[in-house]
C-alpha positions, 0 to 999 in steps of 0.5 A: 509552505514548500520547505515543509514539503522538502522535509517531507521528501528528507523524511521519505529518504531516511525511511527508505534507507531504513527499509532497504536496510532491513534484511529479507525475513522481517521484510517479509514478516511485516509486508505479511502483516500488512496483507492481514491489515488491509484484509482487515479493512475488507473484512470490516467494510463487508460487515458493516455495509452488508446489508446497506445499500437496500435501507440507505442507497449506493452512495451512502453504503460506499461512503461508510465503506471507505471510513471503516475500510481506512482501518487497514491503512492506519494498522499499517502506518501507526503499527508498521507494515510493509504495505506494497502500494504505499511503498511505491513512494521509494522512488524518491530515496531512489531518484535522490539516490539513497537507494539504488534502483535494485533495492526499489525493485527488490523491497516491491517485488518482496513486499508484494509476495508477502502482502499476498500471502498475508491475504490469504492468510486472513482469508483462511482465519476468516473463513474459519470465523463462519461470520460469512454465514450472518444475515442468512448467508447476507455477509457471505453474499456480499463479499461474493457480489463484491469479488465477482463485480472485480473480475468482470471490470475491462482491463482499461478499467481495472488499470484506470481505478488502479491508478487513481486508487494508489494516487489516493493511498501515496497522497495518504502516506505523504500527508501522514509523514508530516503529521506528528501526532497519532491523530494528525496521522490517522485524520492524514489517512481516513479522507483519502482511503475514504475517497478512493473505496467511496468511488469504487478505485482498485487497490491491488492488495486489498482485492488479493482479500475480496476475490480469493474469498469470492472464489471460496465463498462461490462454492457453496450454493446457500451463499449463490442463492442469497447473492441472486444467482449472478452469473460466476463464469468469469470469477475464476483464479484466471481472471483473477491474476490476468483480468483484476491483479495485473491491470490494477497493479500496474495501475497502482504503480503509475498512479503512486510511482509516478504520479505522486512520488516521482512529481512530488519529488522533481517538484520538491528535491533540493540542491544537494539530492540532485548533485550527487558528490555534496550528497555523499559528503553531507551524508555522515551528517544528514546520517546524526541529524536523523535521531532527531527525527520523528522517524527514528532509525534503528542503530543496526539500521544506521550502522548499515546506512552509514556503511554505505555511504562509506562504499559510496565516498571511497567510489567517488574517490576511485572515479576521480583518481581514473 
């Protein structure tokens, strides 16, 4: 049992190296795509469940919402994209000294910005579809109510919901890494995401879609009326950034980076990953074997990893001489 978990750590190490060897341009493109993909899950969730509470109750509606929203992370995992919340697991290769803290911070920062751009792009396109007018504006009303409820959370509520959300999201990524088939990866993603959405936890990247959409829709009296004319005084860009996105993002980081990434690394790290020197000596051997793994790395990225290993070797030799 422990060996399989150690292999997950090793695979995530390799994936982390590959991610951090990509150009900023490619990282940004993949991050924009991830923002759109998570937004797709949000769109599907709104359309499928907008009129369900009155007929099926809140609990069942949340369950269905969680099931359909999981499509977003499935697209990220299977399609290949850079998602901020999932990339918190890069703490594992960072602790294994496969990448540097600078690589970790740079990747998370660029991906976060790219996810935001992708989310806003989808909001703009979705607004253009006019689908929010469907069912006598109830689709738009549901979107507005969702956004308004999110900005009315207290800082502590948003922070704690953010912790629990990315705890589950990173568990989904962790489990899916061990799956060898497409259907295995799909089910690995489905249940943790269903759990976080159904429970009402907060995902920073999803909120980059939900809340800006609500901010746009609140300008239409027909939408506000269909939503029951709620108090929208807190639904502002300021409350979006400081009242929701900030605490949720901090919670996501704590939940994914510490409670999943760091703790699993601490439990399942191997001797060579905490030894340092032997890690460098065996680096080339690990690089040659990675081609046989299910998570393949392109040649140009493998060359970059190879060069990084050489630099670290030379650095170790220099330190020994001095």
